[in-house]
N, C-alpha and C positions, 0 to 999 in steps of 0.2 A: 816188374818187381818194381818199389823203387827202387832200390839197388842197384839196379841195371837202367836209371834212367841217366841218359844223356851218352850211351855208352854205345857203340856201334852195334848195329843186328848180328851180325857177320861174325862179331867176336861172341855175343856172349853164347849163339845158339854154338859156336867151336866148343866152349868152356863146357855149356849144360855135355854136349855128346862125347865131347871127355871123358867126364865123369861117370858119364854110362858106359863108353868103349874107351880104355886109356889109348888102345892098340888103332883107332882109326886114322886115318890119313883123309885130311879136309881139305882142299881147293877153294879156299873162299878171296873174293873179288872184292875188298870199299869202292867198288862202283858204282854210279848207280846207270844201274840197269836203265835201257831205250831203245829204241830202233838204231838211233844213230852208235849207238855204243855196240850193239850186238854181234857184229864182228868179232870180238876180242875174246871172244869166250866158241870154244868146242866142244860143245856138250857130248859125243860122239864117245872121249873120253870118260866121263863119268858114268860110276854107277845111277845117280839120283838128283838131281834139281831139286833144292828150297827153294823156295821162294817168300819173300818175306818183302815183296814191293810195294811200295802205297801210291800207284798209280795206275790207270787202267789198262794205258797204252804200254807202259815199262810189262805188266805183266801180260796181258796179252799176245807179244812178240815172244815174251819168253817161254807160254806154254804152246807158240807155233815152234818155238826152234827144237826146244829139247821135245816135243814129238815130231821134229823132219828128222831131229838125229835118235828118234827112238827110246831116249834116254825116257824113265817116269820123273816125274815133278809133283811136289807134294807142295802146295799152295794155301799161304793161309789166306785168309778169309773173312769179312766181318767177325773178327775173334775179340776186336776194345774193348776194353771197360767190360769182360765178361766177365763175374767176380763169384761165378761156379764151375771150375774144372771137371765139371762131373757133364754138363750139358755139352763140352764139345762133341762134336760127328766127324769122322772121317768118312767120306763119300767120295763118289762122281760128282762134278760137278753138271754135270746132266741130270742129276736121281737128289736134288739138291733142292728147296723150294723156301726157305724161313730169312737166308742173307740177301741184305739187299746187295751187297756186292758179288757175291755168287749172280744175282741176276742180270747184271750188268754184266757183267762175263758172258753168258752165255749170252747175250741179248748183242753185245760187242762181236764176239765169234758168229754170231749168225752171219752179222753182216758181213763179214769179212768170206763167209760161207768156206766158213771153216769147220771139217766136220771130222769128226771125230772114228777114227779106225773102228 
């Protein structure tokens, strides 16, 4: 929203989640996640990983590392500039068909021979 422009995504997400559940424990990192920074994170200690990364390479690495740790991941895909919040869907990436970013993600995961369990 306009009131969050200029804020870190991780801070906005934390604020919103704490509005929903004030007792939630959030491990947040103001880090640009890349394959080179991935070793800073031990996803096996997390209940969930939430992805709001803007680069495909970062998203791919995050998905693969979260999966390796058996930690569920929630990824945001091509939701930017969507005006109708009722049009959002939650789906397995392999079951999406409209989102261009999800299509790129599927293609890149396939190139890396990544297979979902």
